[in-house]
C-alpha positions in Angstrom: 75.3 -32.5 -35.0 76.0 -30.4 -31.9 78.2 -27.9 -31.3 80.6 -27.4 -28.1 83.3 -25.0 -27.2 85.5 -24.4 -24.3 87.8 -21.9 -22.8 90.3 -21.3 -20.2 92.7 -18.3 -19.8 92.9 -14.6 -18.3 90.5 -13.3 -20.7 86.2 -13.2 -19.9 85.2 -16.4 -20.6 81.7 -15.9 -21.8 81.7 -13.4 -25.0 84.4 -16.1 -26.3 82.4 -19.1 -25.7 79.3 -17.3 -27.5 81.3 -16.0 -30.4 82.3 -19.6 -30.6 79.2 -21.1 -30.5 78.5 -18.5 -33.0 80.8 -20.0 -35.5 79.7 -23.6 -34.9 75.7 -22.8 -35.1 75.5 -24.6 -38.2 75.8 -27.9 -36.3 72.7 -27.5 -34.2 70.6 -24.4 -33.1 67.7 -26.0 -30.9 68.8 -24.8 -27.8 72.2 -23.2 -26.4 73.8 -22.7 -23.1 77.3 -21.9 -21.1 78.3 -23.0 -18.0 81.1 -20.6 -16.4 83.0 -20.8 -13.3 82.5 -17.5 -12.0 84.5 -17.8 -8.4 81.7 -18.6 -6.5 81.1 -21.8 -8.2 79.6 -23.0 -11.8 77.0 -21.2 -12.8 74.7 -21.7 -15.8 72.6 -20.0 -18.3 70.5 -21.9 -21.1 67.7 -21.0 -23.7 65.5 -22.7 -26.1 66.2 -21.7 -29.8 68.8 -20.0 -31.5 72.0 -18.0 -30.2 70.2 -14.8 -30.1 68.2 -15.9 -27.7 71.4 -16.7 -25.8 72.6 -13.3 -26.3 69.4 -11.5 -24.5 69.7 -14.1 -21.4 73.1 -13.2 -21.0 72.1 -9.7 -21.2 69.5 -9.9 -18.2 71.9 -12.4 -16.1 76.0 -12.1 -16.9 77.8 -14.8 -16.3 81.6 -13.3 -15.3 84.7 -16.0 -15.5 87.6 -17.3 -17.0 86.9 -20.8 -17.5 83.7 -22.2 -19.5 82.1 -24.4 -21.7 79.2 -23.8 -24.3 76.8 -25.9 -26.4 74.6 -25.4 -29.5 72.5 -28.2 -29.4 70.8 -30.2 -32.6 68.2 -32.2 -30.9 68.5 -36.3 -30.7 67.4 -37.4 -27.6 64.8 -35.2 -26.1 62.6 -32.5 -27.4 64.2 -28.7 -27.9 63.3 -27.5 -24.6 65.0 -25.7 -21.9 65.2 -28.9 -19.7 67.0 -30.7 -22.1 69.5 -27.9 -23.2 73.1 -28.2 -22.2 75.2 -27.8 -20.2 73.8 -30.4 -17.5 74.2 -30.4 -14.3 74.9 -32.9 -11.2 76.6 -31.6 -7.9 79.5 -29.4 -8.8 79.7 -30.5 -12.0 78.6 -29.5 -15.7 79.0 -31.3 -18.9 78.4 -30.8 -22.6 78.1 -33.5 -25.0 78.0 -34.0 -28.8 76.9 -37.6 -29.7 75.0 -40.2 -28.5 75.2 -42.4 -25.6 74.2 -46.0 -26.8 73.7 -47.7 -23.3 71.8 -44.5 -21.7 68.6 -46.4 -21.1 70.5 -49.5 -19.1 72.7 -46.5 -17.2 69.7 -44.5 -16.6 67.7 -47.2 -14.5 70.8 -48.1 -12.8 71.3 -44.6 -11.6 67.3 -44.4 -10.8 67.8 -47.2 -8.5 70.4 -45.5 -6.7 68.1 -42.5 -6.0 69.5 -40.2 -8.5 66.6 -37.9 -10.0 67.2 -36.8 -13.5 65.6 -33.3 -15.1 65.6 -33.9 -18.7 65.3 -36.5 -21.3 68.6 -36.3 -22.5 71.4 -38.7 -22.7 74.2 -36.3 -21.9 72.6 -36.1 -18.1 73.8 -39.3 -17.5 77.2 -38.4 -17.6 77.2 -35.3 -15.6 75.5 -37.6 -12.7 78.2 -40.6 -13.4 81.5 -37.9 -13.1 79.3 -36.4 -10.1 78.7 -39.9 -8.7 82.4 -41.0 -9.3 84.1 -37.7 -7.4 81.5 -38.4 -4.7 83.2 -42.2 -4.3 86.5 -40.7 -4.0 88.0 -39.9 -7.5 91.0 -37.7 -6.7 90.1 -35.2 -9.4 87.6 -33.9 -12.1 89.9 -36.1 -14.7 90.0 -38.9 -12.9 86.1 -38.8 -12.4 85.6 -38.6 -16.2 87.9 -41.2 -17.0 85.7 -43.6 -14.5 82.8 -42.2 -15.9 83.5 -42.6 -19.5 84.4 -46.3 -18.7 80.9 -46.7 -18.2 79.5 -45.7 -21.4 78.8 -46.9 -24.9 78.5 -44.9 -28.1 80.0 -41.6 -29.5 80.7 -38.5 -27.2 82.9 -35.3 -27.3 82.5 -33.6 -24.3 83.7 -30.9 -22.3 83.4 -30.8 -18.1 83.7 -28.1 -15.5 83.8 -28.4 -12.0 83.2 -26.2 -9.5 86.2 -27.7 -7.2 88.5 -26.6 -10.2 88.1 -23.1 -11.2 91.2 -23.0 -13.6 90.9 -26.0 -15.4 88.3 -28.4 -17.5 88.2 -31.4 -19.0 87.6 -32.7 -22.5 87.5 -36.1 -24.1 86.5 -37.7 -27.6 85.6 -41.1 -29.1 84.0 -41.2 -32.8 83.4 -37.4 -32.7 85.5 -34.6 -33.3 86.8 -32.4 -30.8 89.8 -29.7 -31.8 92.2 -28.3 -28.9 93.3 -24.6 -30.0 96.8 -23.7 -28.7 96.7 -20.0 -27.5 99.1 -17.2 -26.0 98.3 -17.5 -22.4 94.8 -19.5 -23.3 93.4 -22.5 -24.2 90.4 -23.5 -26.1 88.9 -26.7 -27.3 85.8 -27.1 -29.9 83.7 -29.3 -32.3 85.7 -27.3 -35.4 88.0 -25.5 -36.5 86.2 -22.2 -37.2 85.5 -21.8 -33.5 89.0 -21.3 -32.8 90.5 -19.1 -35.9 89.8 -15.7 -33.9 92.4 -16.9 -31.1 94.6 -19.2 -32.5 95.5 -21.2 -35.7 97.4 -23.6 -34.2 95.7 -26.5 -33.3 95.9 -30.1 -32.0 93.5 -33.1 -33.0 92.2 -35.3 -30.2 91.5 -38.8 -31.6 89.5 -41.5 -30.3 89.3 -42.8 -26.9 91.7 -39.6 -25.3 91.1 -37.2 -22.9 92.5 -34.1 -22.2 93.3 -31.7 -19.0 92.7 -28.1 -20.4 94.5 -25.3 -18.5 95.3 -21.7 -19.5 99.2 -23.1 -19.9 98.6 -25.9 -22.1 97.0 -29.8 -22.4 98.0 -32.6 -20.5 96.5 -35.5 -23.1 96.3 -39.2 -22.5 94.4 -42.5 -23.2 91.2 -43.1 -21.5 93.5 -46.1 -20.3 95.7 -43.6 -18.6 98.9 -43.7 -21.0 100.6 -40.5 -21.6 100.2 -38.8 -25.4 102.3 -36.4 -26.9 101.2 -34.7 -29.9 102.8 -31.8 -32.1 100.1 -28.7 -32.7 99.4 -28.7 -36.3 98.8 -24.4 -38.4 95.6 -24.6 -39.9 95.7 -22.1 -43.0 92.3 -21.1 -42.5 92.5 -17.3 -41.9 89.4 -16.1 -39.6 87.8 -13.7 -42.4 87.1 -17.0 -44.3 84.5 -17.8 -41.6 82.9 -14.7 -42.3 80.0 -14.0 -44.6 82.2 -10.9 -46.6 79.3 -8.6 -47.3 77.1 -11.6 -48.6 73.4 -11.8 -47.4 73.8 -15.7 -46.3 77.0 -18.1 -45.9 75.7 -20.3 -48.5 75.8 -17.2 -51.2 79.2 -16.6 -50.4 80.8 -20.2 -50.4 79.0 -20.6 -54.2 80.7 -17.7 -55.3 83.9 -18.7 -53.4 83.9 -22.2 -56.1 86.6 -20.8 -58.3 89.2 -19.8 -55.6 88.3 -23.2 -54.0 88.9 -25.2 -56.8 92.4 -23.2 -57.8 93.4 -24.3 -54.3 92.3 -28.0 -54.7 94.2 -27.8 -58.1 97.6 -26.3 -57.0 100.5 -28.1 -56.8 98.9 -31.6 -58.3 99.3 -31.4 -61.9 102.3 -31.8 -64.0 100.8 -30.2 -67.3 103.3 -30.9 -69.9 103.6 -34.7 -68.7 100.1 -35.4 -68.5 100.2 -36.3 -65.1 99.0 -35.7 -61.4 101.1 -36.2 -58.7 100.5 -39.5 -57.2 102.0 -38.3 -53.9 99.8 -35.1 -53.7 96.9 -37.5 -54.6 97.5 -39.6 -51.8 97.6 -42.7 -54.1 100.5 -44.7 -52.1 103.4 -46.8 -54.1 102.0 -49.2 -56.6 98.4 -49.5 -55.5 97.3 -48.2 -58.8 98.3 -51.3 -60.3 97.6 -54.1 -57.8 93.6 -53.4 -57.1 90.9 -54.9 -59.2 87.6 -52.6 -57.6 87.2 -49.1 -56.7 84.6 -48.7 -54.0 83.3 -45.6 -53.0 81.8 -45.1 -49.5 80.3 -41.4 -48.7 76.9 -40.1 -47.6 74.5 -37.2 -48.7 76.2 -34.7 -50.9 79.3 -36.6 -50.8 77.9 -39.4 -52.4 76.2 -37.3 -55.2 80.4 -36.4 -55.8 81.0 -40.3 -55.2 78.9 -41.2 -57.9 80.5 -38.8 -60.6 83.9 -40.3 -59.7 82.9 -43.6 -60.6 81.8 -42.5 -63.8 85.2 -41.1 -64.2 87.1 -44.0 -62.7 85.1 -46.5 -64.9 85.9 -44.3 -68.3 89.3 -43.0 -67.7 91.1 -45.7 -65.6 88.9 -48.6 -66.8 88.6 -50.0 -63.1 85.2 -51.6 -62.0 83.6 -49.3 -59.5 80.8 -49.2 -57.3 79.2 -46.5 -54.9 77.7 -47.2 -51.3 76.1 -45.3 -48.7 77.8 -45.4 -45.6 74.7 -46.0 -43.5 73.5 -48.9 -45.7 77.3 -50.6 -45.6 77.2 -50.2 -42.1 74.7 -52.6 -41.3 74.7 -55.0 -44.0 77.6 -57.6 -44.5 79.6 -55.9 -47.1 82.3 -58.1 -49.3 85.3 -56.1 -49.2 88.5 -58.1 -50.4 92.2 -57.0 -50.0 92.6 -56.4 -54.0 90.0 -53.4 -53.1 90.5 -49.6 -53.2 87.9 -47.9 -51.0 87.8 -43.9 -51.5 85.8 -42.5 -48.7 84.4 -38.9 -49.0 83.3 -36.8 -46.6 83.3 -32.9 -46.1 84.4 -33.1 -42.2 86.5 -36.5 -42.4 84.4 -37.1 -39.4 80.9 -38.5 -40.7 80.0 -41.8 -38.4 78.5 -43.7 -40.9 81.3 -43.1 -43.5 84.0 -43.9 -40.6 82.3 -47.1 -39.7 82.3 -48.6 -43.6 86.1 -47.5 -43.6 86.6 -49.5 -40.3 84.8 -52.8 -42.0 86.9 -52.2 -44.9 90.4 -52.0 -43.2 89.6 -55.2 -41.0 88.9 -57.1 -44.3 92.1 -56.2 -45.6 90.9 -53.4 -48.2 92.8 -50.1 -48.6 91.7 -47.0 -47.8 91.9 -43.8 -49.8 90.2 -40.4 -48.0 88.6 -37.7 -49.5 88.4 -35.1 -46.7 88.4 -30.9 -46.4 89.6 -31.1 -42.8 93.1 -31.9 -42.0 94.0 -35.0 -39.7 90.3 -35.7 -39.0 89.2 -39.0 -38.4 88.8 -40.6 -42.1 92.0 -39.6 -43.0 94.0 -40.7 -39.9 92.2 -44.3 -40.6 93.0 -44.1 -44.1 96.2 -45.3 -46.1 96.3 -42.0 -48.1 94.4 -38.5 -47.7 93.5 -36.4 -50.8 92.7 -33.2 -48.9 90.7 -30.5 -50.9 90.8 -27.2 -50.0 87.7 -25.3 -49.8 88.4 -23.9 -46.7 85.7 -23.5 -44.2 82.2 -24.2 -45.3 79.8 -22.6 -42.8 76.5 -23.0 -44.5 74.4 -26.3 -43.4 74.0 -27.4 -47.7 77.2 -28.0 -49.0 78.4 -26.3 -52.2 82.0 -25.4 -52.8 82.9 -28.9 -50.8 81.0 -30.8 -53.3 82.7 -29.0 -56.4 86.4 -29.4 -54.8 85.4 -33.2 -54.1 84.6 -33.4 -58.0 88.1 -31.8 -58.6 89.7 -34.2 -56.2 88.1 -37.0 -57.9 88.7 -36.1 -61.4 92.6 -35.7 -60.6 92.3 -39.2 -58.7 90.5 -40.8 -61.9 93.4 -39.2 -64.1 96.2 -40.6 -61.9 94.8 -44.0 -61.7 94.0 -44.3 -65.7 97.7 -42.9 -66.1 99.6 -45.4 -63.7 97.5 -48.6 -65.1 98.1 -47.6 -68.7 94.6 -46.8 -69.7 95.0 -43.2 -70.4 97.3 -42.1 -73.0 99.2 -38.8 -71.8 97.6 -36.9 -74.7 94.3 -37.4 -73.3 95.2 -36.9 -69.7 96.6 -33.2 -70.6 93.5 -32.2 -72.7 91.1 -33.1 -69.2 93.8 -31.3 -67.2 94.1 -28.5 -69.1 90.4 -28.4 -69.0 90.3 -28.7 -65.4 92.7 -25.6 -65.1 90.6 -23.8 -67.2 87.2 -24.3 -64.8 87.7 -21.9 -62.3 87.2 -19.0 -65.1 84.6 -21.0 -66.6 82.8 -21.1 -62.9 83.3 -17.3 -62.7 81.0 -16.8 -66.1 78.5 -18.8 -65.1 78.0 -17.1 -61.9 77.7 -13.9 -63.2 74.4 -15.0 -64.7 73.1 -14.8 -61.0 70.8 -12.5 -61.2 69.0 -14.4 -64.1 68.7 -17.5 -62.3 67.0 -15.1 -59.5 64.6 -14.2 -62.1 64.4 -17.8 -62.9 63.5 -18.5 -59.4 60.8 -16.3 -58.5 59.2 -17.1 -61.6 58.8 -20.4 -59.9 58.2 -19.5 -56.5 55.1 -21.4 -56.2 55.9 -24.5 -56.9 55.3 -27.4 -54.7 57.4 -30.1 -56.6 60.1 -29.9 -59.1 61.7 -32.6 -61.2 65.5 -32.7 -62.1 66.7 -34.7 -65.0 70.1 -36.3 -66.0 72.0 -38.7 -67.6 75.4 -40.0 -67.2 77.4 -38.0 -65.0 74.8 -35.5 -65.3 72.3 -38.0 -63.0 74.1 -37.4 -59.7 74.4 -33.5 -60.7 70.5 -33.8 -61.1 70.4 -35.5 -57.5 72.4 -33.0 -56.1 70.2 -30.4 -57.5 66.8 -31.8 -55.7 68.7 -32.0 -52.5 69.4 -28.3 -52.4 66.4 -27.6 -52.9 64.7 -29.9 -50.3 67.4 -28.9 -47.9 66.8 -24.8 -48.3 63.7 -23.9 -49.6 61.7 -27.2 -48.3 59.9 -27.8 -51.5 59.8 -31.5 -52.5 62.3 -32.3 -55.3 62.9 -35.5 -56.9 66.3 -35.9 -59.0 66.1 -39.1 -61.7 68.1 -40.4 -64.2 66.5 -39.1 -67.5 66.3 -42.6 -69.3 64.3 -43.9 -66.4 61.4 -40.7 -67.1 58.8 -43.0 -68.8 59.0 -45.5 -65.5 56.9 -43.2 -63.3 57.9 -39.4 -63.2 56.3 -38.8 -66.4 53.2 -38.9 -64.9 54.0 -36.4 -62.6 54.4 -33.8 -65.3 52.0 -31.1 -66.1 51.7 -27.2 -66.4 52.5 -26.8 -62.8 55.3 -28.7 -62.6 59.3 -27.1 -63.2 61.5 -29.9 -64.7 65.0 -28.7 -64.9 67.0 -30.7 -67.5 70.7 -31.0 -67.8 71.1 -31.0 -71.6 74.9 -30.2 -72.1 76.3 -31.0 -75.4 78.0 -34.8 -74.3 77.4 -38.1 -76.0 74.1 -38.2 -74.0 72.6 -35.3 -76.0 70.2 -36.8 -78.3 68.3 -39.0 -75.5 68.3 -35.9 -73.6 67.4 -33.9 -76.1 63.9 -36.1 -76.6 63.3 -36.3 -72.9 63.2 -32.6 -72.9 60.7 -32.6 -75.8 58.6 -35.2 -74.2 58.0 -32.4 -71.1 57.7 -29.5 -73.2 54.8 -31.7 -75.2 53.1 -32.5 -71.7 52.9 -28.7 -70.8 55.5 -29.2 -68.2 57.8 -25.7 -67.4 61.4 -26.7 -68.9 64.4 -25.0 -67.2 67.2 -26.4 -69.2 70.8 -26.2 -68.4 72.7 -26.7 -71.8 76.1 -25.8 -74.0 76.5 -22.0 -75.1 75.2 -21.6 -78.4 73.7 -25.0 -78.8 71.5 -24.0 -81.6 69.5 -27.0 -81.5 68.4 -26.5 -77.9 67.7 -22.8 -78.4 65.6 -23.3 -81.5 63.5 -26.0 -79.7 63.3 -24.0 -76.8 62.2 -20.8 -78.9 59.7 -22.7 -81.1 56.5 -20.6 -82.2 58.6 -17.5 -81.5 60.7 -15.2 -83.7 63.1 -14.4 -80.8 66.9 -15.7 -81.9 68.5 -17.7 -79.4 70.0 -16.5 -76.2 73.4 -14.9 -76.8 75.9 -17.5 -75.6 77.3 -17.6 -72.3 74.7 -15.1 -71.0 71.8 -17.5 -70.5 68.3 -15.9 -72.0 65.2 -14.4 -70.0 67.0 -11.0 -69.0 64.7 -8.0 -69.1 63.1 -7.9 -72.4 63.5 -11.3 -73.3 60.9 -13.3 -75.5 61.3 -16.6 -74.6 57.9 -18.6 -74.2 56.6 -18.0 -70.6 57.2 -21.6 -70.0 60.5 -22.1 -70.6 63.9 -20.8 -69.4 67.4 -21.6 -70.2 70.8 -21.0 -68.5 74.3 -21.6 -70.5 77.4 -23.1 -69.4 80.3 -22.8 -71.6 81.6 -25.3 -74.1 83.9 -27.6 -72.5 85.4 -31.3 -72.1 82.8 -33.5 -71.0 84.7 -34.5 -68.2 84.5 -31.2 -66.4 80.9 -30.3 -67.5 79.3 -31.6 -63.6 81.7 -28.8 -62.3 79.9 -26.3 -64.1 76.6 -27.8 -64.5 76.2 -27.7 -60.8 76.4 -24.0 -60.7 73.1 -23.1 -61.8 71.4 -25.4 -59.4 73.2 -24.5 -56.4 72.0 -20.6 -57.6 68.4 -21.9 -58.2 68.1 -23.3 -54.8 69.3 -20.3 -52.9 67.4 -18.0 -54.9 64.1 -19.6 -54.5 64.9 -20.3 -50.5 65.7 -16.9 -50.0 62.8 -15.3 -52.0 60.5 -17.6 -49.8 62.3 -16.2 -46.7 63.1 -19.6 -45.3 67.0 -19.8 -43.0 69.0 -20.7 -45.8 72.2 -20.8 -43.9 70.5 -23.3 -40.8 67.6 -24.8 -42.3 64.9 -26.8 -40.3 65.9 -30.3 -38.9 69.4 -30.4 -40.3 73.1 -30.0 -39.0 76.2 -29.3 -41.2 78.1 -32.7 -40.3 76.7 -35.8 -39.1 78.7 -37.6 -36.6 76.4 -39.5 -35.1 73.2 -41.1 -36.3 
């Protein structure tokens, strides 16, 4: 949701805070602001809109000081205007906040009854008034005032607080929203996410729920909200600052699409014992004899991660022969699900902080189920709550629309399914070796598919006026169709629907006409004949077909070229290059011939590229699509 950053040290804080916010802008961009202790007190600058507006405001009104906090907002309570922008001030105190204060209405009424006048509609301003009130009532220090204030609030928060009376320190705290402390050389930082810290340090401390920290340039003093001291050793993050830069690409999303071969290599590294047809159970995070003790795998995830989990369900059932189900975290949270001690709950989350998924994990744990986390961020909340963690190694993903984190989740879940199958005796050494060999070849296959980017751009340009699109797939191709539709909606604002191809006649076929592009995932697998029939039905109703098929598939090639004298497109190179003579209502993108288990990792790439280029050609803000933020840590 929102992004916060804080700094104490010997350098000017404002430039550091703004740069940190720039690396967090994917978390929200409705407004932005800084509070800096200038030596005369705390001064603030706030603006509506993106960070470029904050840069302009600071040129007109510079803030000089070595202690400060900053915020970039994704609006939850109150419209995106200057009054609702952070930081919020009360007396000598300024506060920035990520999260939602659930009892804000009751607290607001109580404070108004005491004569407090509110300047905004936000729940965050309540925290500022509570802290200021605690100081006025005799709290001996800022940290004790914050502790008192947070004892009154219910909900999710990561906050940073600065006071005019304490020029060389600030206070941060968290509960159910991420906050990372950066251990620098003569400086200390805090932020919502790691990329904001990388220019200064790679040594970090992950603050945990209901913990509070005093931040000074010499380090941190951490305690629980109840006042118990906490000792915690910093951890070294292997992300480099350059990983969080665009590297010459127009957008982070495009860079991250092309980073996928490297990300898959990093996720697989050291986890596969090829000759034995094994995946290291320790590396997978599968503790002890759990593999044989469970009788159900229960996936919990949200958004793109839920689509990865759906593919994982196919693999677990096929390879390990364990019943599996997939649930959306927000639905689990508000029902009374039946978890059992013999369940393995696999929680999939890029950030490891997704609020709905975390709530489901806590419910499952309370019922005695075992938990395996699949996450990209080390020591985040969901892995900490789990019995084991399978980390992907995608590196920082800045683009709001997830790409490389999705495919690394797929790679991780396929390794998990193979490991589970081998431990349970349902997957032979020979078949496991074949799958793992194919998985290790995926990065090079990805490079081959991504080499068709210019052609996919031409397809995007051809369909730029489309108002609706349909994505069809069967088996593991169905969640890939869902993911393709999601990507298109997220960044191009074109209505798109992913559908199980076998359900096309149960409604969607009524939408197909000459104006409707239909993406059909038609690889040569066990579902091929049925999916091929669906593609024929689309063509029969004048639908514009965009086929993703196996390279050299003559059935698909001959069908799409029906009525022409042109040969099928060259294997592995796609069609519709300059001079192509494919019919005007047909496009074909080819993926290499691979084992069916790894097809989803390749089939999704053309869909990512298609979504990216349609958005870019339309002129939308690809990395910061409207109304969206990267990590949904609160509802």
